[in-house]
C-alpha positions, 0 to 999 in steps of 0.5 A: 421558438421551435420545440427543439430549441425549447427542449435544448434550453430546458436540458441546459438549465437542468444540467447547469443546476445538477452540476452546481448541486454536485459541485456543492456536495463535493465541496462539503464531502471531500474534506470528510473523505480525505480525513477518513482516508488519512485515518485508514492509512495511519492505522495501516502504517501502525500495523507495519510499524507498531512502535511509531505514532506519527508518520510523515510522507516522504517525497521522491522519484520512486519506482512505480511500484512504490505507492508511498513512503512514510517516515516513522517518528522522525528517524525510527524507520520507514513504512513502504506501501508497495504494489508488487506485480507478478502474483498468481492472481495479479498485483499484491499490494502490501505495507512494509515497515523497516526500522532504523537497523533495516529490520522489517518490523511489520508486514500487512497485505492490503489488496490482492487476488491470491488463491484461497488455498495458497496465496491467501496464506499471506494474511495469516499470522505465521506468515506475517511473523516470518517476514518480521525481523528479516534484515534488508541490509542485503537482497531479501529472499525466501525459504521454508524456514526463513533466515536473517535475509529470507522471509518464510515462503508460502509452500505451493504459492511460489508466484505470491511469494516471489511477488512479495520478495520482489516488492521487498527488494524494491523497497530495499533499494529505495531505503538505500537511496533515502537514508 
């Protein structure tokens, strides 16, 4: 037997054993990872809709920016996982809760790369509170003081605010289609 053939057989055996070990490890860890991911998601959903205890995923043909839709405790409302394009630092992913009266119950940013001086303010309580209670009966906008159909905008962070408003309005369209 040639030296190259022996080496090839040894590499085949090592590769096969490695693949089996990885497959076994994956079969053990996969359920644990899924459970941890589900717990993390439920915690995020509760931030956006604190009055709900259970969330059921709603299936549908949603726009690409809607990562997930979850029904809160039967008919209490919905929670949307949204990735909105157009932020200053790129896409902004956030969770948005909406009650049965179409009022926003909570906002929680998940992932973004917004600037520390301006766009990062979306993580501050004053901004989150300025989103709560906004009605999604009509198209949502933004202003300095907020109103029934306007969130409180972030001064100096027009792109971040616009991205969030666009995501909210996409969720509004989806809300109309699933109610």
